N, C-alpha and C positions, 0 to 999 in steps of 0.2 A: 440542434445540439441536444444530446440526451445526458442528463446528469448521472454521474457514477459516484457521487458523494452523499453523505448523510446531511440533509438540509437541517440546520439548527432551528429554523422556524417551524418546520414540520415536526421536529422531535423536542420541542421546547420543554414539555412536561417531563420527558424522560431525562433530558440533560439536567434539569433542575433537581430531579430525584437523585441522579448519579453524583451530583456535586456533594451531596451529604453522605455518600456511602464510603466506607473505608477503602475497599479495593480500588475504586476509581481515584480516590484522593492519593493513594500511593503511586498510581501511574501519573497523576497530575494533568491529564489531558482528556478531552471529550471529543467524540465524533471523528470525522475525517480530518487528520492532521499529520504533520511531520514533526519530528523532534529535531531541534537544532542544538546539539550538545556542544559542538565546537565551531560550527559555521553554518550560515544559512545559504540557501540557493542564491545565485547571483542575480536572477531576474524574478520579478513578481509574477510574470505571466510567461508561460512557455507553451508553444504548440509543437508537438513532436509525435513521431510514429511510436507505436507500442506493439509488443509481442505478448500474446496471452498464453500462459501455461495452465493447463487444466490440472489442478492439484486436489480435486474433490475426492480422489481415492487414496490420497496420501501425499506428503510433502516430497519434493524432488530431492534426489541425492546429488553428489558431486558429478557423477557420470551424466545425469540428465542435463545439468548445466553445461558440461563440457560439449555436449552435442548441439548446443545453441549457436547461432551465428553471432558475430560481434554485434554488440548492442550500443556502441558508441553514439551518444546523443539521443538515445531512445529510452523508453520506459519498458519495464517488464512487469506485467500484471500476473500475480499469483492468485488464481481463482480457486480458493479452498472450499467454498460453499458454506463456511461457518455462518456468514450473515443469513443465508437462506435457511439453513437448518435450525439455527438457534435464535435468530433475531439479535440485534445489537443491544448490549447493555445489561444482560442478565447473567446469572451464575454459569449457565451452560455455555454461553458465548465466551466468557473469560476462562473457563475450564478447558476449552478446546485447545489442544497443543498443535499449533501451526508453526512449529519451530524448525530451523535449519541446523544441521550439524556444522561444526567449525569448518570441516572439509568442504561441505556444500556451499557454505558462505564464501569461502575463498574461490571456489570454481565459478560462482556467480559473479563475484567482483572482477574476476579475470576477463569477463565479457564487457566490462566498462559501461553498465547502464547509467543513465542520468538519474533515474528514479526506479525504485521497486515499489509497486502498489499492491497492497494485500487487503483482502476483505476480512481481516481478522485483527487481533490486538497486537500483532508484531511478529518478528522472526525469532524471538528468544524470550525466555521467561522474564517476567517483570523484575525490575531492580538492576543490579550491577550487570547481569548478562545482557539484558535489553539495552541498557545504555552503552555497553561495550560494542554491541553490534552497530548501533547508530553511529558511534564514533569511528568505528572501522570503515563503515560505508562513507561517511563524510570525508575521511582521509583519502578516499578514492574518487571523490567528486560525485558521490551518489547520495541520494536521500530516500529514506523509507517513508512512504505514505501509508498510514494505518487506517483501519476501519472504513475502507471504501465500500461502496455498495455495487458489487459486480453481479447482482442477481439477474440483471437483464441480459447478460451474456449467455450464449448457448454454445455454439461450436466455432465462434470466431477465433481466428489465430492472429490476425493483424488488425490494428485499429489506428486511427489518428485521434490524438487527444489534445485538449486545451486544459492546462493546469494553472490555477491561480492560487498563490500562497500569500496569506496576510503577513508579510514580512515585518510590519510595524507592530504586530501583536506583542504585548509586553512579556508573555510567557515564552519559555523555550519551546513549548508546543505551538506550532504555527498552524492555525486552521487552513484547510485547503478545500478548494472546489475543483472537481474534475468533470469535464464534459467529453463525451464521445462525439466526434465530428464525422461528417461524411467524408470519404476519401474522394479523390479526383474523379474516379469512375462511378461514384455513387454507391459502391458496394464494398462490403468488408470481405476480406479473404477468409474462407472457412476451411478448417482442417483440424484434425485432432492432434494435439501436442502432448 
């Protein structure tokens, strides 16, 4: 299994530094996590298939999401490249706008993913917009996992994942660990999306 999350042990010094910074305090969460504004995922551990969208040249619009297959019970990984370009936890990382328009968000949710995983700080500007997106996703049975490390992905289109969520964590931000697993054939499907 290959990790796709930020390991808190490997980033302990950075996490400690960010705890004292005002921008991260406003967000209230560190590293790879999902926000539980209204409800948490039903299971602590999930293994599921995932589709990868290459967003390194820009965030998808509503039409891009409408072209996707149904994602019921799957994860959608939005590979923005923010982590690779800027590294986690600095001003450039948090300044990168990897946001979706309301129309794109609705088109995405119409595909019914169980998780949306992004290698950035969220799908909307921090504060009320960010929380509103998380609540809207939760209403549709979807959770957004932020700050993933997708830097090991190249042209993969489909993956099989194991996602573990610390559901008993006292914060509304639940730390997550994500692993890429080998598919039954031992290969991942490659294609540009």
